[in-house]
C-alpha positions, 0 to 999 in steps of 0.5 A: 489431507489437512495437514497438507493444506495448511500454509506454512510460515517459511514457505514461500508460498505463504509470503505469496499468499500475504502479498497477494492480499496486500495486492488486493487493492491496487489490482481492484484499482489499477485493473478498472482503469482502462474501463472507466469510459465504458462504464460511462456509457453503458450507465449513462453517466458522466466521466467524473461519475465514472471516476467515482468508483475509484475515490469511493473505493480508496475512501473505504480501503482508508476507513476500513483498517481503523476498524479491522486492526482492533477487531483482529487483535481481539477476535483473531486475525483469521475471522477478521481477514474471512470478513474483510474478504467476504465483503471485497467479494460481495462488492465485486460480484455486485459491481459486477452486476450494477444496473445503474451508477448509484448501485455500482458507487455503493459496491464499490465503496464496500468493496474498498471497505473490504479490501482493507483487511487484506494489508492490515491482518497481513501485517499482524500475521507477520508480527505474530509469527516472526521477529527482529530481521525474519520479519523485516525479510518477510515485510520486504517479500511482501513490499514485492509481491504487493507491488507487482501487481500494480504493474501488470494489472492495466495490462490484464484490464486492457486484455479482459476490456477486450474480452469480456467488457468491463463488468467481466473485469469487477466478476474477475476481481470478485473471483480474487476474492473468492480465492483468497477467502478459500486459501484463508479458511483451508489454509491459514492457522490463526496466530493471534494470541489468545486474549483475556476479557479484559483485552477484549472489553478494552475499547477502541479509544485505548487502543488507538491512545497507546499506539499513537502515544508511542513515539518509535510506532508513530514515527514510523507510520508517518515515515512510510506514509510520507514514503508512499505520499512521495510514491503517489504525487509520482504516480499522479504527476507522471502522466501530466508530466511526460504526456502532456509536457514532454509529449512520450508516447503512450507505449513508452510511458506504459513501458517507463512507468513499468520500469519505475515500478520495479523500482519499488520491487527491486528497493524492497528486495534489496532491504531484505539482503542488507537486514540480513546482513545486519544493516539497522532500520535507522541507517537503511530509511536515512539513506532511502529518505536522503537519496529522494531528497536529492533525486527530487531537488534534481527534478526541480532543478531540471524543471526551472533550467527547462532541461527536463526530458526523459533521459534525464528525469527518467533515473531520478524517478526510478531512484525515488520509487526505489527508495520508497521500496527500500523505506517501506519494510524497514518502517512497517518493521518499526510500527510493528516491532514494539507493540506486538499485543496490539499489532492490528491497530497498529497496522491498521492506522499504518494502512489508513495513514498511507492512504491518506497520505498517497490521497493528499499528496495527488490532490496536491499534485492535481491542484498545483499542475495548473499553476506551477506545471511540472514543479508540481509534481518535484515539489509534493515529492520533495516536501514529503521526503523532508517530512519524512526526514523530519520525523527521522530526526526527530525519533532520534537515536534511542533504542526500542524494547519490543515488548513481549519480545525480550530483546531490543531492536534499534531502530 
């Protein structure tokens, strides 16, 4: 009976499970978006205080992976993941029952810290079980599943808000965490290699220093972060540009946002396909960054010439989100492949840098929009793509050898 409950690494269900772990943060953020006004009214708080439920969740999510990464390397993927999911579920329960805004904000911070375990451990598990193109295809599958969640989560949030109000939304999120914890407890086999006492005794400082000074790893982490940066600049800027400048109807905007979200899924799908045909990660990243640079320049030109409209900018925005989906699996592989014994540390750092880049780029768009209007979004997107290109050049053509794998893989 126990054997039948195990998640087999080669199965589709295993890919869905890992994708679901990675999708917990966007579900927790996007599903609650429609409820912010109701939360403020119910708890007699301001709109800005209600908005902090998102900010504190993201702060916890950005910090958590830094701890979970080395913890999973030293003590195993499964117990670390169960710890994170326990925090995530408990945070969701307290959020649903919160009597005031202070308790709600604290619970969301805890929930965000718990959510950081999902993505971090999912990446480490993939590195433990797969190598080469098989690993990249699995990373692409995780990207697909994880990015379907933000597309459907707001609509699900609206439906839940009507049916069970805002507390019910947090309750549903807590149930998602509980289901993930049960699936982990019953179905996930420990994948981390056994560790010596010397390794466990090694401090965070030495482990992170090894990762931070490994050129291909830190370069890949930065490229992934800048890719998330151009994507999040679009997420933050699109409602300002499309709703307030181009005056597109909300229903049309929702459909357009879903279309660009599907662009990420399409890009990740293409990544898996071309990787299986032997196309190198460095070539894939060059195409993704180059197309994004061209698309963001096109957005800037359209804004400067006052030619921006839904029909003219939509293809360019879809191209940018497609390119993030195309780049993310290759950049993630580049971060995990060379250091299998520190996959948790590398995955945790990648997750934290990704979140920090997204927060920075979206904040820049918000600050610059009052001064330069629609150019804020296209300029920040272009800057992120340019930084990604500079890191790509800095990495150079030199091959890297995956430690412990016995085989070289060109970046």
